[in-house]
N, C-alpha and C positions, 0 to 999 in steps of 0.2 A: 842456303842463302840466309844470312842474318840481316833483318831490316829493323832499323831503330828510328822511331819518330820521337823527336825531343824538342824541348823549348830552349831557344837561345835568344835572350834579350826580348822576350815577348813574342817573338816569331816562332812558328813551328817549322822545323826542318826535318829532312829525312836523309839517312845515310845507309848504305848497304855494304856488307862484307860477304865474301864468298863462304866464310865459315866463322864459327865462334873462335876458332884458333887464330884466324886472321885479325879479328877484333882485338883479342887479348894481346897479340904481338904488337899491334899498333898502339895500344894503350901503354905498353912498356917503353915506347920511344921517348926520347928527351922532350919532343914536342908532338904529343899525340893529336889525332884528329879532333877528339872530344875532351872537354874539361870534365873532371870527375863529378863536379856538382850539378851538371846539366840535368834537368828533370826529364824523365822519360814518360811520354804519353802512351806509347805502345811499342812493344818489341816482339818480333816473331822470328822463329827459326824454322826454315823450310815450311813456311805458311802457318805454323802452329804458334799461338800466343804463348809468351813466356810470363809466368806469374812471378812477380817480385814483391818482397816485403819492403825493400828499399828501392824506390823507383827513381834512382839516379844512375849515372853512368858507372860510378864505382860500385853501386849495388849490383848492376848487371855483371860487371867484371867478377865480383865476389861470387855471384851465382854460378858462373861457369867454372871458377877456380875451385869451388866446393864440390862441383860435379866431376872434377878432374878432366875438364875439356882441354 
């Protein structure tokens, strides 16, 4: 389970995906769930924190893309 806690217009929101692959597939849609520029407060995959250099949605996407997820 991928859990993303992010900032949206000053509010903190949380969204979950069954896997990193589901997240990536959603981000490729014409209208994805999340905007690329949203700032990530915290992201976990199967309960383990994900360390990101770029703490945005696009940064998380690139993190998984670089890992070949």
